[in-house]
matplotlib code that plots the C-alpha trace (Angstrom):
import matplotlib.pyplot as plt

x = [0.1, 1.3, 1.8, -0.7, 0.5, -1.0, -2.7, -4.4, -5.5, -7.0, -8.8, -10.2, -11.5, -13.0, -14.7, -16.1, -17.5, -19.3, -20.6, -22.3, -23.8, -25.1, -26.8, -28.8, -29.7, -30.9, -33.6, -35.2, -37.7, -40.4, -39.4, -39.8, -36.2, -36.9, -38.9, -37.5, -37.6, -37.5, -36.3, -36.4, -37.0, -33.7, -34.2, -32.4, -30.7, -32.8, -31.9, -31.6, -29.1, -27.2, -26.7, -25.8, -23.4, -21.6, -21.1, -20.0, -17.7, -16.1, -15.6, -14.1, -11.7, -10.8, -11.5, -10.5, -7.9, -6.2, -6.7, -6.6, -9.9, -13.5, -16.9, -18.1, -21.7, -22.3, -25.4, -23.2, -21.7, -24.9, -24.3, -20.8, -20.0, -22.2, -25.0, -28.5, -30.8, -33.9, -32.1, -31.0, -32.5, -31.4, -33.0, -32.2, -34.3, -33.0, -32.0, -30.1, -28.3, -27.3, -25.8, -23.8, -22.8, -21.6, -19.8, -18.0, -17.2, -15.8, -13.6, -12.4, -11.5, -9.6, -7.5, -7.0, -6.0, -3.0, -1.5, 2.0, 3.4, 5.1, 1.7, 0.1, 2.8, 2.5, 0.4, -3.2, -4.1, -6.6, -4.3, -6.6, -5.2, -6.4, -4.7, -2.0, -1.0, -1.9, -0.9, -3.2, -3.1, -5.0, -7.7, -8.3, -8.6, -11.0, -13.1, -13.3, -14.5, -16.7, -19.1, -20.1, -21.1, -23.7, -24.6, -25.7, -27.9, -29.3, -30.2, -31.9, -34.0, -34.9, -36.0, -38.3, -39.7, -40.4, -37.9, -36.1, -32.4, -31.6]
y = [0.0, 3.5, 6.2, 9.1, 12.6, 14.6, 16.9, 13.8, 12.5, 15.8, 15.9, 12.4, 13.3, 16.7, 14.6, 12.2, 15.0, 16.5, 13.1, 13.0, 16.5, 15.5, 12.6, 14.4, 17.2, 14.6, 13.4, 17.2, 16.6, 19.4, 20.6, 24.2, 25.2, 28.6, 27.4, 28.8, 26.6, 28.0, 25.9, 27.4, 30.9, 30.5, 30.7, 28.0, 28.4, 27.6, 24.8, 27.4, 29.3, 26.1, 25.2, 28.6, 29.1, 25.8, 27.3, 30.6, 28.8, 26.7, 29.7, 31.7, 29.2, 27.0, 29.0, 32.3, 31.7, 28.5, 29.0, 32.8, 32.6, 33.7, 32.2, 35.9, 35.7, 38.7, 37.5, 34.5, 37.2, 37.5, 34.0, 34.6, 34.5, 36.2, 36.6, 36.5, 34.4, 36.5, 39.6, 38.1, 39.6, 37.1, 33.5, 31.3, 28.3, 24.6, 24.1, 27.2, 26.6, 23.1, 24.4, 26.8, 24.3, 21.8, 24.2, 25.9, 22.3, 21.4, 24.6, 23.7, 20.1, 21.2, 23.6, 20.9, 18.4, 20.6, 21.2, 20.2, 19.8, 23.2, 24.8, 23.3, 25.0, 28.4, 31.3, 31.5, 34.4, 36.1, 36.0, 34.0, 32.3, 28.9, 27.1, 29.8, 29.5, 31.1, 28.1, 26.6, 23.1, 24.7, 26.2, 23.0, 21.3, 23.6, 23.4, 19.6, 20.0, 23.0, 21.3, 18.4, 20.8, 22.3, 18.8, 18.3, 21.4, 20.3, 16.9, 18.6, 20.7, 17.5, 15.9, 18.9, 18.8, 14.8, 13.8, 10.4, 11.0, 7.3]
z = [-0.1, -1.0, 1.7, 1.0, 1.4, 4.3, 1.7, 0.1, 3.6, 4.5, 1.2, 1.7, 5.3, 3.8, 1.2, 3.7, 5.8, 2.8, 1.9, 5.3, 4.7, 1.4, 2.8, 5.2, 2.8, 0.5, 3.0, 3.2, 0.3, 0.4, 3.8, 4.6, 5.0, 6.1, 9.1, 12.5, 15.3, 18.9, 22.0, 25.4, 23.9, 21.6, 17.9, 16.1, 12.8, 9.8, 7.4, 4.5, 6.6, 7.6, 3.9, 3.0, 5.8, 4.8, 1.4, 2.9, 5.1, 2.3, 0.1, 3.0, 4.6, 1.4, -1.8, -0.5, 2.3, 0.9, -3.0, -3.0, -5.2, -4.6, -6.0, -6.0, -4.8, -2.9, -1.2, 0.4, 2.6, 4.5, 5.9, 7.6, 11.2, 13.5, 10.9, 12.3, 10.1, 10.9, 9.4, 6.2, 3.1, 0.4, 0.7, -2.1, -2.5, -2.0, -5.7, -5.8, -2.5, -3.6, -6.9, -4.9, -2.3, -5.2, -7.2, -4.2, -3.1, -6.6, -6.5, -3.0, -4.0, -6.9, -4.6, -2.0, -4.5, -5.6, -2.4, -1.5, 2.2, 1.7, 0.7, 4.0, 6.0, 4.3, 5.6, 4.4, 2.1, 4.6, 7.5, 9.7, 12.8, 14.1, 17.0, 17.2, 13.5, 10.1, 8.2, 5.5, 7.2, 10.3, 8.0, 6.4, 9.6, 11.0, 7.8, 8.3, 12.1, 11.3, 9.0, 11.3, 14.0, 11.6, 10.4, 14.1, 13.8, 10.5, 12.0, 15.0, 12.5, 10.4, 13.6, 14.5, 11.1, 11.5, 9.0, 9.8, 9.8, 9.5]

ax = plt.figure().add_subplot(projection="3d")
ax.plot(x, y, z, "-o")
ax.set_aspect("equal")
plt.show()
């Protein structure tokens, strides 16, 4: 068995995480993705916000910060860190969100598949710092761990919508 590069292992894990995200999204059917659930007086993120936020995060952390590129969708900026779902003006439908999620992911995979060990060690293009370092490796690791947190939120919204998750 051939040894895999660190970049290829990170890409494999990254793809595995996205596969899980797509698995749950595929179960949404005609669910109202803009429904706001409230638990103990706290409004939860909508399914629509979660999907758009995942695309925003992938664009920000991988396409921009690692690849020095951008998908150039101004409305996507409404879904960044600290955004409030109830205040968002642009609410794409599920079909549009899935196209953006897929095209952003394809761009990210292309970027990640070309990385060398030296690239992983180099500083990211947006000067972000994670775990005390600005290296691209830490951004990729953060992207890998960020998405499952929102998959958990997505599955809660699905359960509250009476959608079986398994």
